[in-house]
N, C-alpha and C positions, 0 to 999 in steps of 0.2 A: 619629835614624833613619839606618841604614846605606844607602849608595848601592848600588843594584843596577843593573848596566849590562848591557844586551843587546847582543851583538855577533854579527851574522850571519857565518856561515862556510861555506866550500865545501870545507873540509878540506885546503886547501893551506897551506903554510908562510907564504906571502905574506899570507894572510888573518889570520894571527896578529899582524900589525903593529898591528891595532886593540887586541888584548889588551895588547900592549907599551905602547901609548899610554895605555890606561886605567890600567895599573899605574903608569906614570911620572907621570901627572897626579894620582894619589891620594897626595899627599905625606904628610900627617899622619894620614889616616884609612885604615881598611881598607875594601875594597869587595868586593861579591859580583859575580861574573862569570857570565853565562849566555851560552854560545855557542849559537846557534840555527841550524838548517838547515831550509829549506822542502822538504817532500817530500809529493807527492800519494800517497795510499794506493791500494792495488790495489782493483779492483772485485770480485775473487774472494772469495766467502764463506769459502772455506777459508783464504785468506791473512789475512782479517780476524779469523777465529776464533783463529788462532795468531799474531797480530801481537804483537810485543814491542818496545817502544821501545829497551830495552837492547840486544837482538840487532841491531836495525836500526842503531843508532849504531856498534856493534862492526863491522858489515859495511862501514860507510862510512869508518871510520878507517883510516889507513895508518900504518906504523911511523914514518916521518919526522915526520908531523904530531904523533903522540903524544909522540915524543921531544922535539920542539921545544916543545910545550906544557908538558911536565914541566920542561924547562930554564927556561922563562919563569916558571912557577909557583914553582920553587925560588929563582930570582933575586929575585923580588918577593914572597917568602913573607910578609914583614912587612906588605905592603900588600894582599894578596889574602886575604880572609876565607874565601870559598868559591868554588868553580869547578865548573860542571857543563855538560854538553852536552844540549840538548833538541831535539826534532823538532817543528816546527809543520806540521800537516797540514790546516789549515782552508782554506776557500775565500773567506771573507768578511772584511771589515774588522772586523765585530763579533767574529768568532771570534778574530782577531788581538788585538783589545783585551782579550778574556777571557784569552788566552794571556799577555799582558803583565801583566795584573792577577793572574793565578794564580801567576806567577813573581815577583811583587812588584817588577817593574821600575820604576826611577825615571827612567832615561834610556837613550837608544839611541845607539850609535856606528855611523856608516856611513862607508865610504870615499868620498872625493870623486872620484877618478879610476879606481880599480880596479873592474873589473867581474867579478862572480862567475861561475865556470865551473860548468856542470852536472856533478854527480858521477854521477848516473844520469839516465835518460830522464825519471824522475818528479820530479827536483829542480826547484825554482824559486827565484827571487830574492825575498828578503824586503824589499828596499829600498822598493818601492812601498807595501807595507803600512806600513812604518815611517814613511815620510814623511807618510802620510795619518793617522797615529795622533795621539792627543792628548798624547803624551809628548814631552818635549824631545829633539830629535834634533841631534846634533853631527856634522858631516861633517869627517872627518880626511883631510888630504892628506899623502902621503909620496912621496918621490921614488924610484921604482923604478930600479934600476941596469940599464940595457939591456945585453943580451948577457952578463949575469953568468954565469960558469960554475957558480955555486952556485944557480942558479934552481931553486926547489922542492926544494932539498936542505937538510939540517939546518944547514949553515953559513950559510944565508941569514938565520937568526935573529940572527946576530952582525953582519950588514952594516948593516942599517937601524936 
C-alpha cells in the first residue's frame, strides 16, 4: 500500500518545507502527496451554484508557490508518485475524517513551529482537525532563517 501524506498549506513557499521533508523521508518508496487548504464556502447561492474547486485553487495559487512546487516535484520525481492540491470546506471533525478517507490519506504532516497565514478571509487552519483525527500525525520542525532576504521568494526553497 502506498503512503499518502496530507500536508496543510497556506500557499507560501515556506509551507512547502513539509513537502520537501515528506519527499526526503520517502527513501525507497514513492509517496502520494495531497496539499490541503481549509476554506469556508460562501453563503451565496449564486457562488455555490458556480463553485469550482479547480478555479478556487487557481485563484489561491501564486507564481512563486507554483514554481517552487514544480522544482521540488522535479527534484524528487522518483519519490513522488502523485501530487495534488485539494480544498477542505467542512465544519466538523467527521467531515474532515471523510475528507481524509476520500483522499486515501495514511498520515498527516504538520509544522511544529510554523503557523499558517490566512490566504483569504475565509481561510482556516487545518491543524486542529488534523490533530483530532484518527490518522497518524507527525509534527516537523525546521529552523526558519530570520530576516532572510529570500523570505517567500523562490530562492527560499534552496535554503532550508
